[in-house]
Backbone as JSON Lines, residues from 0, in Angstrom:
{"i":0,"aa":"M","n":[-15.4,-12.45,-63.13],"ca":[-13.74,-12.28,-62.46],"c":[-13.34,-10.69,-62.83]}
{"i":1,"aa":"T","n":[-13.33,-9.86,-63.05],"ca":[-13.33,-8.51,-62.87],"c":[-13.67,-7.97,-60.95]}
{"i":2,"aa":"N","n":[-14.58,-9.11,-61.1],"ca":[-15.56,-8.86,-59.07],"c":[-14.21,-9.37,-58.54]}
{"i":3,"aa":"L","n":[-13.84,-10.93,-58.96],"ca":[-13.06,-11.39,-57.94],"c":[-12.12,-11.0,-57.57]}
{"i":4,"aa":"R","n":[-11.1,-9.88,-58.56],"ca":[-9.92,-9.37,-58.6],"c":[-10.49,-8.13,-57.87]}
{"i":5,"aa":"I","n":[-11.81,-7.4,-57.76],"ca":[-11.63,-6.6,-56.74],"c":[-12.11,-6.68,-55.55]}
{"i":6,"aa":"M","n":[-12.41,-8.09,-55.46],"ca":[-12.6,-8.7,-53.83],"c":[-11.56,-9.0,-53.6]}
{"i":7,"aa":"N","n":[-10.94,-9.5,-53.92],"ca":[-8.81,-9.87,-53.7],"c":[-8.74,-8.7,-52.94]}
{"i":8,"aa":"G","n":[-8.58,-7.83,-54.0],"ca":[-7.65,-6.22,-53.39],"c":[-8.22,-5.9,-52.04]}
{"i":9,"aa":"V","n":[-9.09,-6.02,-52.12],"ca":[-10.11,-5.37,-51.06],"c":[-9.65,-6.11,-49.98]}
{"i":10,"aa":"K","n":[-9.37,-7.47,-49.83],"ca":[-9.23,-8.35,-48.95],"c":[-7.6,-7.77,-48.26]}
{"i":11,"aa":"I","n":[-7.01,-7.81,-49.56],"ca":[-5.41,-7.51,-49.55],"c":[-5.83,-6.32,-48.88]}
{"i":12,"aa":"L","n":[-6.0,-5.32,-49.33],"ca":[-5.56,-4.05,-48.77],"c":[-6.34,-4.1,-47.25]}
{"i":13,"aa":"L","n":[-7.07,-4.23,-47.33],"ca":[-7.92,-4.78,-45.55],"c":[-7.14,-5.22,-44.47]}
{"i":14,"aa":"G","n":[-6.28,-7.02,-45.12],"ca":[-5.58,-7.27,-44.33],"c":[-3.87,-6.04,-44.43]}
{"i":15,"aa":"C","n":[-3.93,-5.54,-45.06],"ca":[-2.5,-4.53,-44.94],"c":[-3.1,-3.51,-43.93]}
{"i":16,"aa":"C","n":[-4.19,-2.69,-43.35],"ca":[-4.51,-2.4,-43.08],"c":[-4.76,-2.6,-41.21]}
{"i":17,"aa":"I","n":[-5.32,-3.88,-40.68],"ca":[-5.29,-4.44,-40.33],"c":[-3.81,-4.58,-39.65]}
{"i":18,"aa":"M","n":[-2.6,-4.35,-40.28],"ca":[-1.51,-5.6,-39.87],"c":[-0.87,-4.39,-39.2]}
{"i":19,"aa":"A","n":[-1.03,-3.06,-40.02],"ca":[-0.57,-1.97,-39.74],"c":[-0.79,-1.37,-37.8]}
{"i":20,"aa":"M","n":[-2.13,-1.19,-38.26],"ca":[-2.9,-0.94,-36.67],"c":[-2.11,-1.75,-35.55]}
{"i":21,"aa":"I","n":[-1.78,-3.15,-36.13],"ca":[-1.53,-3.81,-34.86],"c":[-0.27,-3.44,-34.65]}
{"i":22,"aa":"G","n":[0.75,-3.64,-35.31],"ca":[2.07,-3.29,-35.58],"c":[2.17,-1.83,-34.96]}
{"i":23,"aa":"T","n":[1.02,-0.57,-34.96],"ca":[1.6,0.26,-34.48],"c":[1.14,0.69,-32.73]}
{"i":24,"aa":"S","n":[-0.09,-0.44,-32.58],"ca":[-0.5,-0.83,-31.0],"c":[0.23,-1.1,-30.09]}
{"i":25,"aa":"C","n":[1.37,-2.08,-30.81],"ca":[2.21,-2.72,-30.09],"c":[3.64,-2.6,-29.69]}
{"i":26,"aa":"T","n":[3.9,-1.63,-30.56],"ca":[5.3,-0.96,-30.66],"c":[5.24,0.04,-28.62]}
{"i":27,"aa":"H","n":[6.22,-0.07,-27.99],"ca":[6.19,1.04,-26.98],"c":[6.77,1.67,-27.22]}
{"i":28,"aa":"K","n":[6.99,3.04,-26.98],"ca":[7.78,4.3,-27.14],"c":[8.78,4.02,-25.85]}
{"i":29,"aa":"S","n":[10.08,4.45,-25.4],"ca":[10.75,4.24,-24.3],"c":[10.75,5.88,-23.68]}
{"i":30,"aa":"N","n":[10.18,6.57,-23.87],"ca":[9.64,7.93,-22.75],"c":[8.69,7.94,-21.94]}
{"i":31,"aa":"E","n":[8.15,6.75,-23.2],"ca":[6.36,6.83,-22.3],"c":[6.62,6.37,-20.9]}
{"i":32,"aa":"T","n":[6.07,6.45,-19.34],"ca":[5.47,5.59,-18.46],"c":[4.52,4.79,-18.09]}
{"i":33,"aa":"L","n":[5.23,3.99,-17.98],"ca":[4.04,2.9,-17.51],"c":[2.8,2.98,-16.47]}
{"i":34,"aa":"I","n":[1.87,2.24,-16.82],"ca":[0.96,2.66,-15.9],"c":[1.4,1.97,-14.14]}
{"i":35,"aa":"G","n":[1.95,2.11,-13.41],"ca":[1.86,1.57,-12.21],"c":[3.57,1.59,-11.83]}
{"i":36,"aa":"G","n":[4.37,2.36,-12.96],"ca":[5.79,2.34,-13.38],"c":[6.71,3.01,-12.04]}
{"i":37,"aa":"E","n":[5.85,3.59,-11.11],"ca":[6.59,4.57,-10.3],"c":[6.78,3.61,-9.47]}
{"i":38,"aa":"K","n":[8.03,4.43,-8.36],"ca":[8.45,3.98,-7.49],"c":[8.86,4.72,-6.83]}
{"i":39,"aa":"D","n":[9.36,4.19,-5.01],"ca":[9.11,4.93,-4.14],"c":[10.46,5.11,-3.82]}
{"i":40,"aa":"S","n":[11.59,5.74,-3.38],"ca":[12.91,5.07,-2.43],"c":[13.44,3.91,-2.62]}
{"i":41,"aa":"H","n":[12.5,3.54,-1.74],"ca":[12.62,2.08,-1.65],"c":[12.32,0.8,-2.64]}
{"i":42,"aa":"G","n":[12.19,1.06,-3.7],"ca":[12.23,0.44,-5.4],"c":[10.47,0.0,-4.83]}
{"i":43,"aa":"C","n":[9.2,0.95,-3.83],"ca":[8.32,-0.02,-4.15],"c":[7.33,0.7,-4.79]}
{"i":44,"aa":"L","n":[6.24,-0.58,-5.3],"ca":[5.59,-0.06,-6.59],"c":[4.25,0.94,-6.21]}
{"i":45,"aa":"V","n":[4.47,2.24,-5.74],"ca":[2.93,3.09,-5.01],"c":[2.01,2.71,-5.38]}
{"i":46,"aa":"A","n":[1.97,2.73,-6.98],"ca":[0.57,3.11,-7.93],"c":[0.32,1.1,-7.24]}
{"i":47,"aa":"A","n":[0.21,0.14,-6.92],"ca":[0.24,-0.61,-6.62],"c":[-0.02,-1.54,-5.0]}
{"i":48,"aa":"G","n":[-0.24,-0.24,-4.68],"ca":[-0.79,-0.23,-3.17],"c":[0.57,-0.64,-1.92]}
{"i":49,"aa":"Y","n":[1.96,-0.57,-2.88],"ca":[3.11,-1.03,-1.89],"c":[3.69,0.13,-1.04]}
{"i":50,"aa":"S","n":[3.87,-0.14,0.37],"ca":[5.13,0.49,1.01],"c":[6.03,0.18,1.83]}
{"i":51,"aa":"W","n":[6.71,0.85,2.41],"ca":[8.6,0.47,2.77],"c":[8.43,0.06,3.89]}
{"i":52,"aa":"S","n":[8.41,-1.0,4.62],"ca":[8.43,-1.89,6.22],"c":[9.42,-1.91,6.15]}
{"i":53,"aa":"A","n":[9.34,-0.47,7.44],"ca":[10.94,-1.39,8.67],"c":[10.97,-3.04,9.07]}
{"i":54,"aa":"I","n":[10.11,-3.03,9.21],"ca":[10.12,-4.11,10.43],"c":[9.83,-5.54,9.36]}
{"i":55,"aa":"K","n":[9.58,-5.75,7.98],"ca":[9.72,-6.6,7.61],"c":[11.19,-6.73,6.92]}
{"i":56,"aa":"N","n":[11.47,-4.63,6.5],"ca":[12.66,-4.9,5.01],"c":[12.38,-5.21,4.22]}
{"i":57,"aa":"D","n":[10.66,-4.47,3.62],"ca":[10.55,-5.58,2.36],"c":[9.18,-4.4,2.32]}
{"i":58,"aa":"C","n":[8.87,-4.53,0.8],"ca":[7.48,-4.03,0.42],"c":[6.3,-4.13,0.6]}
{"i":59,"aa":"I","n":[5.41,-3.99,1.29],"ca":[4.46,-4.41,1.51],"c":[3.44,-4.67,1.18]}
{"i":60,"aa":"R","n":[2.05,-4.38,1.28],"ca":[0.43,-3.8,1.26],"c":[0.07,-4.0,2.24]}
{"i":61,"aa":"V","n":[0.54,-2.91,2.9],"ca":[-0.02,-2.58,4.56],"c":[-1.63,-3.06,4.85]}
{"i":62,"aa":"F","n":[-2.46,-2.72,3.73],"ca":[-4.15,-3.77,3.78],"c":[-4.14,-5.24,3.87]}
{"i":63,"aa":"D","n":[-3.16,-5.62,3.57],"ca":[-2.78,-7.57,3.34],"c":[-1.81,-8.22,4.2]}
{"i":64,"aa":"D","n":[-1.26,-7.39,4.99],"ca":[-0.18,-7.29,5.44],"c":[-0.37,-7.02,6.86]}
{"i":65,"aa":"G","n":[-1.15,-6.14,7.33],"ca":[-1.34,-5.3,8.78],"c":[-2.71,-5.39,9.28]}
{"i":66,"aa":"V","n":[-2.77,-5.44,10.29],"ca":[-4.11,-5.15,11.36],"c":[-4.76,-3.85,10.73]}
{"i":67,"aa":"Q","n":[-5.65,-3.53,10.64],"ca":[-6.2,-2.51,9.89],"c":[-7.22,-1.59,11.45]}
{"i":68,"aa":"L","n":[-7.13,-0.35,11.51],"ca":[-7.32,0.16,12.81],"c":[-8.33,1.33,11.74]}
{"i":69,"aa":"T","n":[-10.02,1.88,12.28],"ca":[-10.77,2.5,11.84],"c":[-10.57,4.07,12.83]}
{"i":70,"aa":"N","n":[-10.96,4.74,12.42],"ca":[-10.65,6.56,13.73],"c":[-11.11,6.11,14.24]}
{"i":71,"aa":"S","n":[-10.85,6.73,16.09],"ca":[-12.06,6.3,16.53],"c":[-12.73,7.61,17.71]}
{"i":72,"aa":"Q","n":[-12.21,9.04,16.7],"ca":[-12.65,9.9,17.13],"c":[-13.56,10.8,15.92]}
{"i":73,"aa":"D","n":[-13.32,10.02,14.45],"ca":[-14.7,10.4,13.51],"c":[-14.77,9.23,12.79]}
{"i":74,"aa":"K","n":[-16.17,9.0,12.92],"ca":[-16.48,8.04,12.68],"c":[-16.83,7.7,11.36]}
{"i":75,"aa":"D","n":[-17.13,9.32,10.8],"ca":[-17.81,8.91,9.65],"c":[-15.84,8.87,8.31]}
{"i":76,"aa":"A","n":[-14.9,9.48,9.33],"ca":[-13.14,9.42,8.07],"c":[-13.38,8.01,7.2]}
{"i":77,"aa":"T","n":[-12.96,7.92,6.47],"ca":[-12.39,6.75,5.29],"c":[-10.78,6.34,5.36]}
{"i":78,"aa":"S","n":[-10.22,7.01,5.91],"ca":[-8.97,6.73,5.63],"c":[-8.09,5.68,7.44]}
{"i":79,"aa":"A","n":[-7.89,4.86,7.11],"ca":[-7.05,4.03,8.22],"c":[-6.21,4.16,8.49]}
{"i":80,"aa":"A","n":[-5.81,3.25,9.91],"ca":[-4.32,3.44,10.02],"c":[-3.86,1.62,10.19]}
{"i":81,"aa":"Y","n":[-2.83,1.43,10.23],"ca":[-2.61,-0.4,9.72],"c":[-1.0,-0.18,11.21]}
{"i":82,"aa":"L","n":[-1.32,-1.44,12.2],"ca":[-0.12,-2.03,12.62],"c":[0.29,-3.5,11.71]}
{"i":83,"aa":"V","n":[2.29,-3.19,12.02],"ca":[2.77,-4.45,10.92],"c":[3.48,-5.49,12.37]}
{"i":84,"aa":"F","n":[3.16,-6.15,12.5],"ca":[4.03,-7.3,13.34],"c":[5.52,-7.36,12.55]}
{"i":85,"aa":"S","n":[6.29,-7.32,14.12],"ca":[7.41,-8.27,13.58],"c":[7.31,-9.53,13.69]}
{"i":86,"aa":"A","n":[8.38,-9.94,13.06],"ca":[8.11,-12.23,12.84],"c":[7.57,-12.58,14.48]}
{"i":87,"aa":"D","n":[8.44,-12.03,15.56],"ca":[8.48,-11.98,16.74],"c":[7.19,-10.89,17.63]}
{"i":88,"aa":"S","n":[6.48,-10.62,17.4],"ca":[5.9,-9.5,18.13],"c":[6.67,-8.52,18.72]}
{"i":89,"aa":"S","n":[7.42,-8.44,19.09],"ca":[8.07,-8.03,20.08],"c":[8.08,-5.56,19.23]}
{"i":90,"aa":"K","n":[7.54,-5.79,18.22],"ca":[8.05,-4.71,17.84],"c":[6.76,-4.15,16.17]}
{"i":91,"aa":"I","n":[6.34,-3.15,16.62],"ca":[5.14,-3.14,16.42],"c":[5.27,-1.8,14.84]}
{"i":92,"aa":"E","n":[5.04,-1.62,14.01],"ca":[5.61,-0.81,12.83],"c":[3.72,-0.26,12.37]}
{"i":93,"aa":"L","n":[3.71,1.66,12.69],"ca":[2.67,2.12,12.82],"c":[2.63,2.65,11.31]}
{"i":94,"aa":"F","n":[1.44,2.45,10.68],"ca":[1.54,3.29,9.62],"c":[-0.42,4.02,9.38]}
{"i":95,"aa":"L","n":[0.33,5.51,9.79],"ca":[-0.92,6.83,9.64],"c":[-0.77,7.15,8.39]}
{"i":96,"aa":"P","n":[-2.33,7.34,8.27],"ca":[-3.3,7.76,7.16],"c":[-2.04,9.41,6.53]}
{"i":97,"aa":"T","n":[-1.64,9.93,7.69],"ca":[-1.06,10.95,7.52],"c":[0.8,11.19,6.64]}
{"i":98,"aa":"G","n":[1.02,9.55,7.38],"ca":[2.48,9.74,6.52],"c":[2.54,9.83,5.15]}
{"i":99,"aa":"G","n":[3.92,10.51,5.0],"ca":[4.12,10.6,3.63],"c":[5.36,10.08,3.9]}
{"i":100,"aa":"E","n":[6.16,9.49,2.26],"ca":[6.5,8.86,1.95],"c":[8.3,9.29,2.82]}
{"i":101,"aa":"N","n":[8.48,10.61,2.75],"ca":[9.24,11.09,3.66],"c":[9.56,11.26,5.15]}
{"i":102,"aa":"E","n":[7.99,10.66,5.57],"ca":[8.68,10.34,7.06],"c":[8.25,8.74,7.65]}
{"i":103,"aa":"K","n":[8.78,8.98,8.39],"ca":[8.93,7.55,8.66],"c":[8.09,6.99,9.37]}
{"i":104,"aa":"N","n":[7.8,5.49,9.76],"ca":[6.68,5.08,10.51],"c":[7.35,5.0,11.97]}
{"i":105,"aa":"P","n":[6.2,5.4,13.47],"ca":[6.57,5.32,14.29],"c":[6.76,3.42,14.45]}
{"i":106,"aa":"I","n":[7.55,2.96,15.19],"ca":[8.04,1.43,15.52],"c":[7.97,1.9,17.2]}
{"i":107,"aa":"L","n":[6.82,0.88,17.35],"ca":[6.34,0.87,18.56],"c":[7.63,-0.88,19.26]}
{"i":108,"aa":"R","n":[7.39,-0.74,20.68],"ca":[8.18,-1.86,21.27],"c":[7.88,-2.28,22.42]}
{"i":109,"aa":"R","n":[7.25,-3.65,22.17],"ca":[6.78,-4.48,22.95],"c":[7.01,-3.85,24.56]}
{"i":110,"aa":"E","n":[6.1,-4.23,25.49],"ca":[6.85,-2.99,27.0],"c":[6.86,-4.61,27.91]}
{"i":111,"aa":"G","n":[7.53,-5.4,27.39],"ca":[7.97,-6.35,28.72],"c":[7.19,-7.73,27.91]}
{"i":112,"aa":"K","n":[8.43,-8.8,28.21],"ca":[8.1,-10.07,27.78],"c":[6.61,-10.45,27.24]}
{"i":113,"aa":"D","n":[6.14,-10.6,27.95],"ca":[4.84,-11.26,27.93],"c":[3.29,-9.71,28.23]}
{"i":114,"aa":"A","n":[4.0,-8.96,28.0],"ca":[3.0,-8.0,27.8],"c":[1.99,-7.63,26.51]}
{"i":115,"aa":"V","n":[0.59,-7.1,26.53],"ca":[-0.15,-7.13,25.86],"c":[0.01,-5.55,25.64]}
{"i":116,"aa":"S","n":[0.97,-5.01,25.3],"ca":[0.95,-3.59,24.98],"c":[2.67,-3.3,24.41]}
{"i":117,"aa":"W","n":[2.72,-2.08,23.24],"ca":[3.61,-1.5,22.82],"c":[3.67,-0.19,22.86]}
{"i":118,"aa":"S","n":[4.71,0.51,22.88],"ca":[5.04,1.97,22.72],"c":[6.09,2.58,22.55]}
{"i":119,"aa":"S","n":[6.28,4.41,22.02],"ca":[6.88,4.39,20.46],"c":[7.91,5.0,21.93]}
{"i":120,"aa":"N","n":[7.67,5.4,22.92],"ca":[7.95,5.63,23.99],"c":[7.66,6.03,24.9]}
{"i":121,"aa":"S","n":[8.34,4.91,26.13],"ca":[7.16,5.09,27.35],"c":[7.69,6.23,28.55]}
{"i":122,"aa":"K","n":[8.62,6.91,28.3],"ca":[8.63,7.87,29.14],"c":[8.51,9.34,28.06]}
{"i":123,"aa":"S","n":[7.79,9.48,27.33],"ca":[7.01,10.61,26.8],"c":[5.61,10.72,27.26]}
{"i":124,"aa":"M","n":[4.78,11.71,27.49],"ca":[3.05,11.42,27.69],"c":[2.28,11.34,26.55]}
{"i":125,"aa":"D","n":[3.05,11.87,25.06],"ca":[3.02,12.36,23.79],"c":[3.18,11.04,22.98]}
{"i":126,"aa":"A","n":[3.41,9.45,23.79],"ca":[3.85,8.52,23.09],"c":[2.66,8.02,21.94]}
{"i":127,"aa":"Y","n":[3.0,7.11,21.28],"ca":[1.67,6.45,20.98],"c":[2.17,4.68,21.44]}
{"i":128,"aa":"R","n":[0.98,4.45,22.0],"ca":[0.88,2.9,22.57],"c":[-0.23,2.47,21.81]}
{"i":129,"aa":"V","n":[0.2,1.34,21.9],"ca":[-0.74,-0.23,21.39],"c":[-1.25,-1.09,22.76]}
{"i":130,"aa":"L","n":[-3.02,-1.54,22.65],"ca":[-3.0,-1.52,23.38],"c":[-3.78,-3.25,22.68]}
{"i":131,"aa":"E","n":[-4.15,-4.43,23.1],"ca":[-4.79,-5.29,23.14],"c":[-5.47,-5.4,24.28]}
{"i":132,"aa":"E","n":[-7.19,-5.26,23.63],"ca":[-8.48,-4.68,24.84],"c":[-9.17,-5.97,23.91]}
{"i":133,"aa":"G","n":[-9.26,-7.15,24.54],"ca":[-10.23,-7.55,24.03],"c":[-9.63,-8.62,22.99]}
{"i":134,"aa":"D","n":[-10.79,-8.54,22.25],"ca":[-10.44,-9.12,21.06],"c":[-9.61,-7.58,19.48]}
{"i":135,"aa":"S","n":[-9.62,-6.26,20.5],"ca":[-9.75,-5.55,19.74],"c":[-8.05,-4.78,20.07]}
{"i":136,"aa":"W","n":[-7.52,-3.7,18.98],"ca":[-6.63,-3.45,18.95],"c":[-6.42,-2.33,18.96]}
{"i":137,"aa":"V","n":[-5.99,-1.09,20.37],"ca":[-6.59,0.35,20.45],"c":[-5.11,0.14,20.24]}
{"i":138,"aa":"L","n":[-4.97,1.98,20.11],"ca":[-4.03,2.98,19.09],"c":[-4.55,3.68,19.9]}
{"i":139,"aa":"Y","n":[-3.52,4.67,20.84],"ca":[-4.03,5.92,21.56],"c":[-2.4,6.39,21.42]}
{"i":140,"aa":"K","n":[-2.78,8.02,21.15],"ca":[-1.6,9.12,21.28],"c":[-1.58,9.75,22.53]}
{"i":141,"aa":"G","n":[-0.86,9.61,23.45],"ca":[-0.4,10.15,25.11],"c":[-2.0,8.84,25.54]}
{"i":142,"aa":"Q","n":[-2.73,10.09,26.1],"ca":[-3.38,8.96,26.69],"c":[-5.04,9.22,26.08]}
{"i":143,"aa":"T","n":[-5.35,9.59,25.08],"ca":[-6.34,9.98,24.32],"c":[-6.12,8.55,23.27]}
{"i":144,"aa":"E","n":[-7.6,8.14,22.72],"ca":[-7.79,6.5,22.0],"c":[-8.19,7.39,20.48]}
{"i":145,"aa":"I","n":[-7.19,7.14,19.39],"ca":[-7.4,7.73,18.22],"c":[-7.74,6.17,17.0]}
{"i":146,"aa":"Y","n":[-7.4,5.11,17.65],"ca":[-8.12,4.66,16.43],"c":[-7.94,3.56,17.16]}
{"i":147,"aa":"R","n":[-8.95,2.14,16.46],"ca":[-9.19,0.5,17.16],"c":[-9.78,-0.1,16.11]}
{"i":148,"aa":"S","n":[-9.34,-1.33,16.22],"ca":[-10.02,-2.36,15.25],"c":[-11.26,-2.4,15.51]}
{"i":149,"aa":"E","n":[-12.05,-3.45,14.26],"ca":[-13.58,-3.64,14.29],"c":[-13.54,-4.93,15.04]}
């Protein structure tokens, strides 16, 4: 009988300990920052891979919504550029790997109704240009190819 009381007491004590541990692990202190909770100036969750797109007027994941281009000059480069097209394909927003939150992504405009080229400024020798060459998209800065889709 005494052993039974001791066992019941141990069970109750163990149950209380478990309840206390569950209760403290479930509480959230308001001064803690949640993982992925950081947002940029547009409200995009940066840690979740979202960036602001002026063309889409929304937070997007460029690796989901854009066309990936690899570095043409450095085959070992691990970063990529992305092209995000407007709904009517008259504009392309260019996401470069060097761009920061405060740096605007260049907007390129189609150079004619049926053209296969877009430019950030057709009069500038240092402008960004995107050309559709066969099955590839190619990004130039001035006359130099810098990125290409695979």
